[in-house]
MIDOSE-1310 file (N, C-alpha, C; in nm, 2 decimals, decimal comma, always signed):
residues 188
ymil	+7,02/+14,21/+7,82/+6,99/+14,22/+7,95/+6,93/+14,37/+7,98; +6,98/+14,45/+7,93/+6,96/+14,57/+7,97/+6,84/+14,62/+7,95; +6,79/+14,60/+7,83/+6,65/+14,60/+7,82/+6,53/+14,55/+7,94; +6,58/+14,42/+7,94/+6,50/+14,33/+8,05/+6,48/+14,36/+8,20
gryr	+6,60/+14,47/+8,19/+6,63/+14,54/+8,36/+6,73/+14,42/+8,41; +6,77/+14,34/+8,37/+6,89/+14,29/+8,46/+7,02/+14,32/+8,44; +7,04/+14,42/+8,54/+7,15/+14,49/+8,51/+7,29/+14,41/+8,54; +7,28/+14,32/+8,63/+7,41/+14,22/+8,67/+7,45/+14,13/+8,55
laaa	+7,34/+14,07/+8,50/+7,38/+13,98/+8,38/+7,46/+14,07/+8,26; +7,38/+14,21/+8,25/+7,44/+14,29/+8,14/+7,60/+14,31/+8,18; +7,61/+14,36/+8,32/+7,73/+14,40/+8,35/+7,84/+14,28/+8,34; +7,79/+14,16/+8,34/+7,85/+14,05/+8,35/+7,91/+14,03/+8,19
dytr	+7,82/+14,07/+8,12/+7,87/+14,05/+7,97/+7,95/+14,14/+7,94; +7,96/+14,26/+7,98/+8,03/+14,35/+7,96/+8,19/+14,31/+7,99; +8,19/+14,27/+8,12/+8,30/+14,22/+8,18/+8,36/+14,11/+8,10; +8,27/+14,03/+8,05/+8,35/+13,92/+7,95/+8,41/+13,97/+7,84
aiel	+8,33/+14,10/+7,77/+8,40/+14,18/+7,65/+8,55/+14,24/+7,68; +8,53/+14,31/+7,80/+8,65/+14,37/+7,86/+8,76/+14,26/+7,89; +8,75/+14,17/+7,93/+8,83/+14,02/+7,95/+8,89/+14,01/+7,83; +8,84/+13,99/+7,70/+8,86/+13,98/+7,57/+8,95/+14,09/+7,51
npdd	+8,92/+14,20/+7,55/+8,96/+14,34/+7,49/+8,99/+14,44/+7,61; +9,08/+14,44/+7,69/+9,07/+14,56/+7,80/+9,08/+14,70/+7,74; +9,10/+14,70/+7,65/+9,08/+14,86/+7,57/+8,98/+14,88/+7,49; +8,85/+14,81/+7,51/+8,73/+14,82/+7,44/+8,65/+14,93/+7,53
veay	+8,65/+15,05/+7,50/+8,62/+15,18/+7,57/+8,45/+15,14/+7,54; +8,38/+15,10/+7,44/+8,23/+15,08/+7,42/+8,19/+14,96/+7,54; +8,30/+14,87/+7,55/+8,26/+14,77/+7,68/+8,23/+14,86/+7,80; +8,34/+14,91/+7,82/+8,34/+15,02/+7,94/+8,21/+15,08/+7,98
ygri	+8,18/+15,16/+7,87/+8,04/+15,23/+7,87/+7,94/+15,17/+7,90; +7,92/+15,06/+7,84/+7,80/+14,96/+7,85/+7,80/+14,91/+7,98; +7,93/+14,88/+8,05/+7,91/+14,85/+8,21/+7,87/+14,96/+8,28; +7,96/+15,06/+8,26/+7,92/+15,18/+8,32/+7,74/+15,21/+8,33
eaym	+7,68/+15,21/+8,22/+7,53/+15,21/+8,21/+7,46/+15,12/+8,30; +7,51/+14,99/+8,28/+7,45/+14,88/+8,33/+7,46/+14,89/+8,48; +7,57/+14,97/+8,54/+7,57/+14,95/+8,70/+7,46/+15,10/+8,72; +7,47/+15,20/+8,62/+7,42/+15,32/+8,65/+7,25/+15,30/+8,64
qavd	+7,21/+15,24/+8,53/+7,07/+15,20/+8,53/+7,04/+15,14/+8,66; +7,09/+15,06/+8,75/+7,03/+14,97/+8,88/+7,02/+15,09/+8,95; +7,10/+15,22/+8,96/+7,07/+15,30/+9,04/+6,96/+15,42/+8,97; +6,97/+15,45/+8,87/+6,87/+15,52/+8,83/+6,69/+15,49/+8,84
tgnp	+6,69/+15,34/+8,82/+6,59/+15,27/+8,83/+6,53/+15,25/+8,96; +6,63/+15,29/+9,06/+6,58/+15,27/+9,20/+6,58/+15,12/+9,26; +6,68/+15,03/+9,19/+6,68/+14,90/+9,23/+6,76/+14,93/+9,37; +6,76/+14,78/+9,46/+6,82/+14,85/+9,60/+6,99/+14,83/+9,59
pgey	+7,06/+14,88/+9,68/+7,19/+14,90/+9,65/+7,28/+14,81/+9,62; +7,22/+14,68/+9,70/+7,30/+14,55/+9,63/+7,28/+14,52/+9,48; +7,20/+14,60/+9,39/+7,20/+14,60/+9,27/+7,30/+14,65/+9,19; +7,36/+14,75/+9,23/+7,44/+14,84/+9,18/+7,61/+14,86/+9,25
dldn	+7,68/+14,90/+9,17/+7,82/+14,89/+9,24/+7,91/+15,03/+9,19; +7,87/+15,17/+9,25/+7,92/+15,29/+9,22/+8,09/+15,30/+9,20; +8,16/+15,22/+9,30/+8,28/+15,20/+9,30/+8,32/+15,17/+9,17; +8,27/+15,05/+9,12/+8,34/+14,97/+9,01/+8,30/+15,09/+8,90
alad	+8,16/+15,14/+8,91/+8,12/+15,23/+8,80/+8,24/+15,36/+8,77; +8,26/+15,39/+8,90/+8,39/+15,50/+8,89/+8,52/+15,45/+8,87; +8,57/+15,31/+8,87/+8,68/+15,27/+8,82/+8,65/+15,24/+8,69; +8,56/+15,20/+8,61/+8,53/+15,21/+8,47/+8,53/+15,36/+8,41
aert	+8,46/+15,44/+8,47/+8,48/+15,57/+8,43/+8,60/+15,64/+8,40; +8,68/+15,60/+8,51/+8,82/+15,66/+8,49/+8,91/+15,58/+8,40; +8,89/+15,46/+8,37/+8,97/+15,40/+8,28/+8,89/+15,43/+8,14; +8,78/+15,50/+8,12/+8,75/+15,55/+8,00/+8,79/+15,67/+7,97
vela	+8,81/+15,75/+8,07/+8,90/+15,87/+8,04/+9,05/+15,83/+8,00; +9,09/+15,75/+8,05/+9,25/+15,69/+8,03/+9,23/+15,66/+7,89; +9,14/+15,57/+7,84/+9,14/+15,51/+7,72/+9,09/+15,64/+7,58; +9,01/+15,69/+7,62/+8,95/+15,80/+7,54/+8,93/+15,95/+7,58
dyna	+9,02/+16,00/+7,60/+9,03/+16,13/+7,68/+8,98/+16,22/+7,58; +8,98/+16,18/+7,43/+8,90/+16,28/+7,34/+8,77/+16,26/+7,33; +8,69/+16,18/+7,37/+8,56/+16,15/+7,35/+8,50/+16,20/+7,46; +8,40/+16,29/+7,43/+8,29/+16,35/+7,52/+8,22/+16,28/+7,61
vsfl	+8,21/+16,14/+7,58/+8,12/+16,04/+7,64/+8,18/+15,99/+7,77; +8,30/+15,99/+7,77/+8,40/+15,94/+7,86/+8,35/+16,04/+7,99; +8,39/+16,18/+7,95/+8,37/+16,27/+8,06/+8,23/+16,29/+8,13; +8,14/+16,26/+8,04/+7,99/+16,25/+8,05/+7,97/+16,12/+8,14
lrgk	+8,02/+16,03/+8,12/+7,98/+15,91/+8,21/+8,06/+15,90/+8,34; +8,17/+15,97/+8,35/+8,24/+15,99/+8,48/+8,16/+16,10/+8,55; +8,14/+16,19/+8,48/+8,05/+16,30/+8,54/+7,92/+16,25/+8,59; +7,87/+16,16/+8,55/+7,73/+16,10/+8,57/+7,76/+16,00/+8,70
vhgr	+7,87/+15,96/+8,70/+7,89/+15,85/+8,81/+7,91/+15,95/+8,93; +8,00/+16,05/+8,91/+8,04/+16,14/+9,03/+7,89/+16,20/+9,11; +7,80/+16,26/+9,00/+7,68/+16,27/+9,04/+7,60/+16,20/+9,11; +7,60/+16,07/+9,10/+7,53/+15,96/+9,17/+7,60/+15,92/+9,29
rgdy	+7,69/+15,96/+9,30/+7,78/+15,92/+9,41/+7,78/+16,04/+9,50; +7,72/+16,16/+9,48/+7,72/+16,31/+9,56/+7,83/+16,37/+9,57; +7,91/+16,35/+9,45/+8,04/+16,44/+9,44/+8,00/+16,56/+9,33; +7,92/+16,63/+9,37/+7,86/+16,73/+9,25/+7,96/+16,82/+9,20
eaal	+8,09/+16,84/+9,26/+8,15/+16,95/+9,20/+8,23/+16,89/+9,10; +8,30/+16,75/+9,10/+8,35/+16,66/+9,01/+8,27/+16,63/+8,89; +8,11/+16,62/+8,93/+8,05/+16,58/+8,85/+8,03/+16,70/+8,75; +8,02/+16,81/+8,80/+8,00/+16,95/+8,71/+8,11/+16,96/+8,62
edln	+8,24/+16,93/+8,67/+8,38/+16,96/+8,60/+8,39/+16,84/+8,50; +8,36/+16,72/+8,52/+8,36/+16,65/+8,38/+8,23/+16,66/+8,28; +8,13/+16,73/+8,33/+8,01/+16,73/+8,26/+8,05/+16,85/+8,17; +8,10/+16,94/+8,25/+8,13/+17,08/+8,14/+8,25/+17,06/+8,06
raid	+8,31/+16,96/+8,09/+8,43/+16,93/+7,97/+8,34/+16,86/+7,89; +8,26/+16,78/+7,90/+8,22/+16,71/+7,80/+8,14/+16,82/+7,71; +8,10/+16,89/+7,77/+8,00/+17,01/+7,69/+8,09/+17,11/+7,60; +8,21/+17,11/+7,67/+8,31/+17,18/+7,61/+8,36/+17,11/+7,48
masd	+8,36/+16,98/+7,50/+8,43/+16,90/+7,38/+8,29/+16,85/+7,29; +8,18/+16,88/+7,31/+8,07/+16,85/+7,21/+7,94/+16,91/+7,27; +7,93/+17,03/+7,22/+7,81/+17,10/+7,28/+7,68/+17,06/+7,25; +7,68/+17,00/+7,15/+7,56/+16,95/+7,06/+7,50/+16,80/+7,14
mawt	+7,57/+16,77/+7,24/+7,50/+16,61/+7,30/+7,41/+16,67/+7,44; +7,29/+16,65/+7,39/+7,18/+16,66/+7,46/+7,20/+16,60/+7,61; +7,24/+16,46/+7,61/+7,24/+16,39/+7,72/+7,33/+16,44/+7,83; +7,42/+16,50/+7,76/+7,50/+16,58/+7,89/+7,44/+16,69/+8,00
yver	+7,34/+16,78/+7,89/+7,28/+16,86/+7,98/+7,16/+16,80/+8,03; +7,15/+16,71/+8,01/+7,03/+16,62/+8,11/+7,10/+16,59/+8,24; +7,25/+16,54/+8,22/+7,30/+16,50/+8,35/+7,35/+16,63/+8,42; +7,38/+16,71/+8,35/+7,44/+16,85/+8,44/+7,30/+16,91/+8,49
gyvy	+7,19/+16,93/+8,42/+7,05/+16,94/+8,50/+7,02/+16,88/+8,60; +7,04/+16,77/+8,62/+7,01/+16,66/+8,72/+7,10/+16,68/+8,85; +7,25/+16,72/+8,82/+7,34/+16,76/+8,94/+7,28/+16,90/+8,98; +7,27/+16,98/+8,91/+7,22/+17,10/+8,95/+7,09/+17,12/+9,05
glmd	+6,99/+17,03/+9,00/+6,90/+16,99/+9,07/+6,92/+16,99/+9,20; +7,00/+16,85/+9,21/+7,04/+16,81/+9,32/+7,12/+16,91/+9,43; +7,16/+16,99/+9,34/+7,24/+17,12/+9,43/+7,15/+17,24/+9,47; +7,02/+17,21/+9,43/+6,90/+17,33/+9,44/+6,94/+17,45/+9,37
nfea	+7,01/+17,40/+9,25/+7,04/+17,54/+9,18/+6,92/+17,53/+9,06; +6,80/+17,57/+9,11/+6,70/+17,56/+8,99/+6,69/+17,61/+8,88; +6,74/+17,72/+8,87/+6,73/+17,83/+8,71/+6,85/+17,72/+8,63; +6,95/+17,70/+8,68/+7,05/+17,64/+8,60/+7,02/+17,50/+8,56
arsd	+6,96/+17,42/+8,65/+6,88/+17,31/+8,62/+6,80/+17,32/+8,52; +6,71/+17,41/+8,52/+6,58/+17,43/+8,41/+6,65/+17,45/+8,28; +6,77/+17,57/+8,30/+6,83/+17,59/+8,15/+6,88/+17,46/+8,08; +6,94/+17,37/+8,17/+6,99/+17,26/+8,10/+6,89/+17,17/+8,02
yvka	+6,79/+17,15/+8,11/+6,68/+17,07/+8,05/+6,59/+17,14/+7,90; +6,59/+17,28/+7,92/+6,54/+17,33/+7,80/+6,64/+17,32/+7,68; +6,78/+17,30/+7,73/+6,91/+17,30/+7,62/+6,88/+17,15/+7,58; +6,86/+17,10/+7,66/+6,85/+16,95/+7,62/+6,73/+16,89/+7,52
ield	+6,64/+16,96/+7,52/+6,50/+16,98/+7,48/+6,55/+17,04/+7,34; +6,57/+17,15/+7,32/+6,62/+17,21/+7,20/+6,73/+17,14/+7,10; +6,81/+17,07/+7,17/+6,93/+16,98/+7,12/+6,83/+16,88/+7,03; +6,74/+16,79/+7,14/+6,68/+16,68/+7,08/+6,56/+16,69/+7,12
pndl	+6,46/+16,73/+7,06/+6,33/+16,75/+7,09/+6,27/+16,59/+7,08; +6,29/+16,47/+7,04/+6,24/+16,38/+7,02/+6,28/+16,28/+7,16; +6,36/+16,33/+7,23/+6,42/+16,28/+7,34/+6,31/+16,28/+7,46; +6,27/+16,18/+7,51/+6,19/+16,21/+7,60/+6,22/+16,25/+7,74
wpya	+6,32/+16,19/+7,77/+6,39/+16,21/+7,93/+6,38/+16,35/+7,98; +6,45/+16,47/+7,90/+6,45/+16,58/+7,93/+6,31/+16,66/+7,97; +6,20/+16,58/+7,91/+6,08/+16,65/+7,92/+6,03/+16,60/+8,06; +6,06/+16,47/+8,09/+6,00/+16,42/+8,22/+6,12/+16,49/+8,32
algd	+6,23/+16,50/+8,31/+6,31/+16,55/+8,41/+6,27/+16,70/+8,46; +6,26/+16,78/+8,32/+6,19/+16,91/+8,37/+6,08/+16,93/+8,46; +5,98/+16,85/+8,39/+5,87/+16,83/+8,48/+5,86/+16,81/+8,63; +5,96/+16,70/+8,64/+5,96/+16,67/+8,81/+6,07/+16,81/+8,86
llye	+6,16/+16,87/+8,78/+6,22/+16,99/+8,87/+6,09/+17,07/+8,87; +6,02/+17,12/+8,78/+5,91/+17,21/+8,81/+5,82/+17,18/+8,93; +5,78/+17,03/+8,90/+5,70/+16,98/+9,00/+5,75/+17,01/+9,14; +5,86/+16,96/+9,15/+5,94/+16,98/+9,26/+5,95/+17,09/+9,34
ngrr	+5,93/+17,18/+9,26/+5,98/+17,33/+9,30/+5,85/+17,42/+9,31; +5,72/+17,34/+9,30/+5,59/+17,40/+9,33/+5,57/+17,47/+9,17; +5,62/+17,46/+9,08/+5,57/+17,54/+8,97/+5,50/+17,43/+8,86; +5,35/+17,40/+8,97/+5,28/+17,31/+8,88/+5,21/+17,32/+8,75
real	+5,18/+17,44/+8,73/+5,13/+17,48/+8,58/+5,23/+17,44/+8,46; +5,38/+17,51/+8,49/+5,46/+17,46/+8,42/+5,52/+17,29/+8,41; +5,49/+17,26/+8,52/+5,51/+17,11/+8,51/+5,43/+17,03/+8,42; +5,29/+17,05/+8,45/+5,19/+17,01/+8,36/+5,22/+17,03/+8,21
iayr	+5,28/+17,14/+8,16/+5,29/+17,16/+8,04/+5,44/+17,05/+7,98; +5,52/+17,05/+8,07/+5,65/+16,95/+8,06/+5,61/+16,81/+8,05; +5,51/+16,77/+8,14/+5,47/+16,65/+8,14/+5,38/+16,58/+8,01; +5,30/+16,69/+7,99/+5,22/+16,67/+7,83/+5,28/+16,67/+7,75
syle	+5,39/+16,75/+7,75/+5,50/+16,73/+7,61/+5,56/+16,59/+7,60; +5,59/+16,54/+7,72/+5,64/+16,43/+7,74/+5,55/+16,34/+7,68; +5,44/+16,32/+7,73/+5,34/+16,21/+7,70/+5,28/+16,22/+7,54; +5,29/+16,33/+7,49/+5,24/+16,35/+7,36/+5,36/+16,29/+7,27
rage	+5,50/+16,28/+7,31/+5,59/+16,23/+7,22/+5,62/+16,07/+7,26; +5,58/+16,03/+7,39/+5,58/+15,89/+7,43/+5,52/+15,80/+7,37; +5,38/+15,81/+7,36/+5,26/+15,71/+7,32/+5,26/+15,62/+7,45; +5,14/+15,56/+7,43/+5,09/+15,48/+7,57/+5,17/+15,34/+7,58
eeam	+5,26/+15,30/+7,52/+5,35/+15,17/+7,56/+5,47/+15,24/+7,64; +5,54/+15,37/+7,58/+5,64/+15,39/+7,64/+5,64/+15,47/+7,77; +5,52/+15,54/+7,78/+5,50/+15,64/+7,89/+5,51/+15,58/+8,03; +5,59/+15,67/+8,11/+5,62/+15,60/+8,24/+5,48/+15,64/+8,33
dyvr	+5,46/+15,57/+8,43/+5,32/+15,56/+8,50/+5,34/+15,70/+8,61; +5,44/+15,69/+8,64/+5,44/+15,82/+8,75/+5,40/+15,96/+8,67; +5,45/+15,96/+8,52/+5,40/+16,10/+8,46/+5,28/+16,11/+8,43; +5,20/+15,99/+8,39/+5,07/+16,01/+8,37/+5,01/+16,01/+8,50
erva	+5,05/+15,98/+8,64/+4,97/+16,01/+8,73/+4,99/+16,15/+8,78; +5,10/+16,20/+8,79/+5,12/+16,36/+8,78/+5,03/+16,44/+8,70; +5,01/+16,39/+8,56/+4,92/+16,47/+8,45/+4,78/+16,47/+8,55; +4,76/+16,36/+8,57/+4,59/+16,33/+8,62/+4,59/+16,45/+8,73
elsr	+4,69/+16,41/+8,83/+4,67/+16,48/+8,94/+4,68/+16,66/+8,92; +4,76/+16,69/+8,84/+4,78/+16,85/+8,80/+4,66/+16,88/+8,73; +4,62/+16,80/+8,64/+4,50/+16,83/+8,57/+4,35/+16,86/+8,65; +4,34/+16,75/+8,77/+4,25/+16,80/+8,86/+4,28/+16,92/+8,92
nsgg	+4,39/+16,92/+8,98/+4,39/+17,05/+9,06/+4,41/+17,19/+8,98; +4,43/+17,20/+8,84/+4,46/+17,32/+8,78/+4,30/+17,30/+8,72; +4,23/+17,22/+8,70/+4,08/+17,25/+8,63/+4,08/+17,21/+8,48; +4,20/+17,16/+8,45/+4,22/+17,10/+8,29/+4,33/+17,06/+8,26
């Protein structure tokens, strides 16, 4: 269901898994992601539930406080709820536990961007790219940050790096549109 963008159905399946095994951390992780995908893909508020996502994230920390993913996901939820200090606290803890997990740097970069801390956000996106150069998302996120901060040439480079790795099928339309816009405006 997640691949199809049917996040409510995905959450319902994870709920059934949790009912069968209330200590299944992976099922909680999946349900949090189902809730969060609805937020991150711009679905209307009725499609997601940040309160339940936070409750699930709290539960994963109770069940698996040894796992950096628990803190990463709770930090992600806090960030989407606008509680940036709590988000940073959890994301920093996740990085302390697993400094090689690129996803955490992407999430922390996103929070820093929301806090208008350009340099910290940029640094985290670059670190995520260094850790996992095949992951597409940090390139797009870096491009967005640069674009939104008027650094058009650098944004074009980040977006082109994204497109080189994404291929036609996987590339997001808005990135293609921004590359076209920035290429026109820069003369190349």
